[in-house]
C-alpha positions in Angstrom: 26.9 -165.2 -55.5 23.9 -163.2 -54.2 22.6 -164.3 -50.9 18.9 -165.1 -51.2 16.0 -164.8 -48.7 15.5 -167.9 -46.4 12.8 -170.3 -47.4 9.3 -169.5 -46.1 10.0 -165.8 -45.6 9.2 -162.8 -47.9 10.2 -159.2 -48.4 7.4 -156.6 -48.2 8.5 -154.2 -50.9 7.8 -150.5 -51.1 5.2 -150.9 -53.8 3.2 -153.2 -51.5 3.7 -151.5 -48.1 0.7 -149.2 -48.5 -1.5 -152.3 -48.5 -0.1 -153.2 -45.1 -0.5 -149.6 -43.8 -4.2 -149.7 -44.9 -5.0 -153.0 -43.3 -3.2 -152.1 -40.1 -5.0 -148.7 -39.9 -8.4 -150.4 -40.4 -7.7 -152.9 -37.6 -6.4 -150.2 -35.2 -9.4 -147.9 -35.8 -11.9 -150.6 -35.2 -10.3 -152.0 -32.1 -10.0 -148.5 -30.7 -13.9 -148.4 -30.8 -14.0 -151.6 -28.8 -11.5 -150.1 -26.2 -8.7 -152.5 -26.9 -5.2 -151.2 -26.1 -2.1 -152.1 -28.1 0.7 -154.2 -26.5 4.1 -155.1 -27.9 6.0 -158.1 -26.6 9.4 -159.6 -27.5 9.7 -161.8 -30.6 11.5 -164.4 -28.5 10.7 -165.8 -25.1 11.9 -168.6 -22.8 10.9 -171.9 -24.4 9.1 -173.0 -21.3 6.5 -170.3 -21.9 5.3 -172.0 -25.1 5.7 -175.6 -23.8 3.5 -174.8 -20.8 1.2 -172.4 -22.6 0.6 -174.1 -26.0 0.9 -177.7 -24.9 3.7 -180.3 -25.0 1.8 -182.6 -27.3 0.9 -180.0 -30.0 2.5 -180.0 -33.4 3.6 -176.4 -32.8 5.8 -177.4 -29.8 6.9 -180.8 -31.2 7.7 -179.8 -34.8 7.4 -176.2 -35.6 9.2 -173.9 -33.1 12.5 -172.2 -33.8 14.4 -172.8 -30.6 18.0 -172.0 -29.8 20.2 -171.6 -26.7 21.5 -168.2 -25.6 25.2 -167.8 -24.5 24.4 -169.1 -21.1 22.7 -172.2 -22.4 19.1 -171.1 -21.6 16.6 -172.2 -24.2 14.8 -169.4 -26.1 12.2 -169.7 -28.8 11.0 -167.3 -31.5 7.3 -166.8 -30.7 5.1 -169.1 -32.7 1.9 -167.3 -31.6 1.0 -164.3 -29.6 -1.4 -165.3 -26.8 1.2 -166.9 -24.4 3.4 -163.8 -24.6 0.5 -161.5 -23.9 -0.6 -163.6 -20.9 3.0 -163.7 -19.6 3.1 -159.9 -19.8 -0.3 -159.6 -18.2 1.0 -161.6 -15.2 4.5 -160.1 -15.0 3.1 -156.5 -15.1 0.2 -157.2 -12.8 -2.3 -155.7 -15.2 -5.2 -157.1 -13.1 -4.5 -154.3 -10.7 -5.6 -151.7 -13.2 -8.8 -153.3 -14.4 -10.9 -156.4 -13.7 -11.1 -156.9 -17.5 -8.0 -156.2 -19.6 -8.5 -155.8 -23.3 -5.3 -155.9 -25.4 -4.4 -156.3 -29.1 -1.0 -156.8 -30.9 0.7 -156.9 -34.2 3.9 -158.7 -35.1 5.9 -161.4 -36.8 5.4 -165.0 -35.6 7.7 -168.0 -36.6 6.9 -171.6 -37.3 9.1 -174.1 -39.1 6.4 -175.4 -41.4 6.4 -176.5 -45.1 5.8 -173.2 -47.0 2.6 -173.1 -49.1 0.0 -170.7 -50.3 -0.9 -168.4 -47.3 1.6 -170.2 -45.0 5.1 -168.9 -44.2 7.8 -169.6 -41.7 7.8 -166.0 -40.7 4.3 -164.5 -40.9 2.5 -161.5 -39.4 -0.5 -161.7 -37.1 -2.7 -159.3 -35.3 -4.7 -160.6 -32.3 -6.9 -159.5 -29.5 -7.1 -160.8 -26.0 -9.9 -160.1 -23.5 -8.7 -161.2 -20.0 -10.8 -161.3 -16.9 -14.4 -162.0 -18.0 -16.2 -165.4 -18.2 -19.2 -163.8 -19.8 -20.3 -165.2 -23.2 -20.6 -161.6 -24.2 -16.8 -161.5 -24.4 -16.8 -164.5 -26.8 -19.5 -162.9 -29.0 -17.7 -159.5 -29.0 -14.4 -160.8 -30.3 -16.1 -162.7 -33.2 -18.1 -159.5 -33.9 -14.9 -157.4 -33.9 -13.1 -159.8 -36.3 -16.1 -159.7 -38.7 -16.3 -155.9 -38.5 -12.7 -155.6 -39.5 -13.2 -158.0 -42.5 -16.4 -156.1 -43.5 -14.6 -152.8 -43.4 -11.9 -154.3 -45.6 -14.6 -155.5 -48.0 -14.0 -159.2 -47.7 -16.9 -161.4 -48.8 -18.0 -165.1 -48.6 -16.5 -165.7 -45.2 -17.6 -168.7 -43.1 -17.7 -168.7 -39.3 -17.3 -172.2 -37.8 -18.1 -172.6 -34.1 -17.6 -175.3 -31.5 -17.2 -175.9 -27.8 -14.2 -177.9 -26.6 -15.6 -178.1 -23.0 -13.5 -177.7 -19.8 -11.3 -179.8 -17.5 -14.4 -181.2 -15.8 -16.3 -182.5 -18.8 -13.3 -183.2 -21.1 -11.9 -186.1 -19.1 -14.8 -188.4 -19.8 -15.0 -187.3 -23.4 -11.3 -187.9 -24.1 -11.6 -191.4 -22.7 -14.5 -192.2 -24.9 -12.7 -190.7 -27.9 -9.6 -192.7 -27.2 -11.6 -195.9 -27.1 -13.1 -195.0 -30.5 -9.7 -194.2 -32.0 -8.2 -197.5 -30.7 -10.7 -199.3 -33.0 -9.6 -197.0 -36.0 -5.8 -197.4 -35.4 -5.2 -198.9 -38.9 -6.7 -195.9 -40.6 -4.8 -193.3 -38.6 -1.5 -191.6 -39.8 1.6 -192.2 -37.8 1.3 -188.9 -35.9 -2.3 -189.5 -34.9 -1.4 -192.9 -33.6 0.9 -191.1 -31.2 -1.7 -188.5 -30.5 -4.3 -191.1 -29.5 -2.1 -192.0 -26.6 -0.8 -188.5 -25.7 -3.8 -186.2 -26.5 -6.7 -187.6 -28.5 -8.2 -184.1 -29.1 -5.3 -183.4 -31.5 -6.5 -186.2 -33.8 -9.6 -184.1 -34.5 -7.4 -181.4 -35.8 -5.6 -183.6 -38.3 -6.2 -182.6 -42.0 -5.1 -185.9 -43.6 -7.8 -187.6 -45.6 -7.4 -191.1 -44.0 -7.8 -189.6 -40.5 -10.8 -187.5 -41.5 -12.4 -190.6 -42.9 -11.7 -192.5 -39.6 -13.3 -189.7 -37.6 -16.7 -189.8 -39.5 -18.6 -191.4 -36.7 -16.4 -190.2 -33.8 -18.2 -189.1 -30.6 -18.9 -185.3 -30.6 -17.5 -183.2 -27.8 -20.6 -180.9 -27.8 -22.7 -184.0 -26.8 -20.5 -184.5 -23.7 -20.4 -181.0 -22.2 -21.0 -180.4 -18.6 -24.0 -178.1 -17.6 -21.8 -175.0 -17.3 -20.2 -175.5 -20.7 -23.5 -176.4 -22.3 -25.1 -173.2 -21.0 -22.1 -171.1 -22.0 -22.2 -172.4 -25.6 -25.9 -171.9 -25.8 -25.5 -168.3 -24.7 -22.7 -167.6 -27.2 -24.9 -168.9 -30.0 -27.9 -166.9 -28.8 -25.8 -163.7 -28.7 -24.4 -164.3 -32.3 -28.0 -164.9 -33.4 -29.0 -161.5 -31.9 -26.1 -159.9 -33.7 -27.3 -161.6 -36.9 -23.9 -163.3 -37.3 -24.2 -166.5 -39.4 -22.2 -169.5 -38.3 -22.0 -173.3 -38.7 -21.3 -175.8 -35.9 -18.2 -177.8 -36.6 -18.0 -180.6 -34.0 -14.4 -181.4 -35.0 -13.0 -177.9 -34.5 -10.6 -177.9 -31.6 -7.8 -175.5 -32.9 -4.2 -176.4 -32.7 -3.3 -175.3 -29.2 -4.0 -177.1 -25.9 -5.0 -174.0 -23.9 -8.6 -173.6 -25.4 -11.6 -174.2 -23.3 -15.3 -173.8 -24.1 -15.7 -171.6 -27.2 -13.5 -172.3 -30.3 -14.1 -170.7 -33.6 -12.5 -170.1 -37.1 -13.2 -167.7 -39.9 -12.4 -169.1 -43.3 -12.3 -167.8 -46.9 -12.9 -170.0 -50.0 -10.1 -168.2 -51.8 -7.2 -169.8 -50.0 -7.5 -173.5 -50.8 -6.5 -176.0 -48.1 -5.1 -173.3 -45.8 -8.3 -171.4 -45.8 -8.5 -170.0 -42.2 -7.9 -166.3 -42.0 -8.7 -166.0 -38.2 -9.2 -168.3 -35.3 -9.5 -168.3 -31.6 -11.6 -169.0 -28.6 -11.7 -169.1 -24.8 -8.7 -170.1 -22.7 -9.8 -170.0 -19.1 -6.9 -172.1 -17.8 -3.9 -170.4 -19.4 -3.4 -167.7 -16.8 -3.3 -170.4 -14.2 -1.0 -172.6 -16.2 1.5 -169.8 -16.5 1.6 -169.1 -12.7 -1.3 -166.8 -12.1 -4.6 -167.3 -10.4 -7.5 -168.8 -12.3 -8.6 -166.1 -14.7 -11.1 -166.4 -17.6 -10.0 -165.1 -21.0 -10.9 -165.2 -24.7 -9.1 -164.0 -27.8 -8.3 -164.7 -31.5 -5.5 -164.2 -34.0 -5.4 -163.5 -37.7 -2.7 -163.7 -40.4 -2.3 -160.4 -42.2 -0.7 -162.1 -45.2 -3.8 -164.2 -45.6 -6.0 -161.2 -45.3 -4.1 -159.4 -48.1 -4.0 -162.5 -50.3 -7.8 -162.9 -49.9 -8.4 -159.2 -50.7 -6.4 -159.5 -53.8 -8.2 -162.7 -54.9 -11.5 -161.0 -54.4 -10.2 -158.0 -56.5 -11.0 -155.5 -53.8 -9.8 -151.9 -54.4 -6.8 -150.5 -52.5 -6.7 -146.9 -51.5 -4.7 -144.7 -53.8 -1.3 -143.8 -52.3 -1.2 -140.2 -50.9 -0.1 -137.8 -53.6 3.4 -136.4 -53.2 3.5 -132.7 -52.4 6.7 -131.2 -53.9 9.5 -132.3 -56.1 12.4 -129.9 -56.2 14.2 -129.6 -59.5 17.8 -128.2 -59.4 19.4 -127.2 -62.7 22.7 -126.1 -61.2 24.9 -128.7 -59.3 26.8 -125.8 -57.8 23.6 -124.6 -56.0 23.0 -128.0 -54.2 23.5 -126.4 -50.8 20.7 -123.9 -51.6 18.5 -126.7 -53.0 19.0 -128.9 -49.9 18.3 -125.9 -47.5 15.1 -125.1 -49.3 14.0 -128.7 -49.4 14.4 -129.0 -45.7 12.5 -125.8 -45.2 9.6 -127.2 -47.3 9.7 -130.5 -45.3 9.7 -128.8 -41.9 6.6 -126.9 -43.0 4.7 -130.2 -43.2 5.0 -131.1 -46.9 6.3 -134.3 -48.4 9.2 -133.3 -50.6 12.1 -134.7 -52.4 14.7 -133.9 -55.1 17.1 -135.8 -57.4 20.6 -136.3 -56.0 21.9 -138.4 -58.9 22.8 -135.6 -61.3 19.9 -136.1 -63.8 19.1 -133.6 -66.5 16.2 -131.1 -66.2 14.1 -133.2 -68.5 14.8 -136.4 -66.5 14.0 -134.6 -63.2 10.7 -133.4 -64.6 9.9 -137.0 -65.6 10.7 -138.1 -62.0 8.3 -135.4 -60.7 5.6 -136.9 -62.9 6.4 -140.5 -61.8 6.1 -139.7 -58.1 2.8 -137.8 -58.9 4.0 -134.6 -57.2 1.4 -131.9 -56.8 4.0 -129.1 -57.4 7.4 -128.9 -58.9 9.8 -126.2 -57.6 12.4 -125.4 -60.2 15.7 -123.7 -59.1 17.1 -122.1 -62.2 20.5 -120.3 -62.3 19.0 -117.1 -63.6 16.0 -117.1 -61.2 18.2 -117.8 -58.2 20.4 -114.8 -59.1 17.2 -112.8 -58.5 16.3 -114.9 -55.3 13.3 -116.4 -57.1 12.2 -119.9 -57.9 9.6 -121.2 -60.4 6.6 -123.1 -58.9 4.7 -125.4 -61.4 1.3 -126.9 -60.6 1.6 -130.4 -62.1 -2.1 -130.8 -62.6 -3.1 -127.5 -64.2 0.4 -127.0 -65.8 0.4 -123.4 -64.6 3.6 -122.0 -63.3 4.9 -118.7 -61.9 7.9 -117.2 -60.4 7.8 -116.4 -56.6 10.3 -115.0 -54.1 12.3 -117.8 -52.6 11.3 -116.5 -49.1 7.6 -116.8 -50.1 7.7 -120.4 -51.3 5.8 -121.8 -48.3 2.9 -119.3 -48.6 2.7 -120.2 -52.3 2.5 -124.0 -51.6 -0.2 -123.6 -48.9 
């Protein structure tokens, strides 16, 4: 019996990989303009990092993490998101010594044990950016602008930016108490999980997507009506900066994101093409996370985006993909006895900077020529027995159909 792929995962096949290269190249080129530097962290970390970083009462920690013991019984977890790992690395490697503001980005697989559905996988790929060290609203506006520039470059349309402020430790205490009192009166309408959340962390109820809970929240107190002066002014400045940048947004007073580390700004970018799971990027400010993970209080802001969702959205909007780069040379060998000569010549062509390949399955001349057409080779180099006896090969231009004999030692000059 053939072993099949685990549920909630997918293979990225060779015919699709150019889409990934294209998206990743666009992201890298734009973030380079913003002076973000790439960081690569392990795909698993000590479980405590995510419990402390993401929040003990979140669905991610309670239900969705892939956690396992190592051989010494220490608890490890496949990373469910990237920010906690980046902040851990920022602290462990004392990045604050090199710059007051550290700007990082990452690519990589993340893992959550969720019910697979359109745009949602158990192993999925994200890119994200983190700006650590500045409390300025400029940092908040910049990351939203960077995300939108990436999507604009990719050609995505009909995107919606939702914005909210989730306050800070000072102003959230009074709001949470008021929200809890409101939710106590709506207990009968809440799902089982939200009844638990009301006691543990009422903000998580705002993030519930179940219809009964959304109905119960219709007249819930709004966190933006309970901000302290510092958070109110910060939110006002973020909105003003986005207005100056001519970035359209809507205020969503129930937007809190699914992680406990957010403070002040929270935002999402959504596409109408993805159904219920329509967010293609989300993030916000997390001024307490560095402190929670053992560092000194350090302001920070960032976002993450699912690459699968970006590609799905591009396909649903019928956006064009760049044509694969044409293959340079296909070498056709008509004499199996001359395979050492063919391989030596092939390596010489490759080392000169050309993409080159040949058939190694023993196909006929006609079949090899068909393969050269299939890979869209610019040139075919034909090693015939009679030509090789004169130390020559035939070079065929596959577009013009012109061909000529050349000395085998002059092959590179002919191809240039």
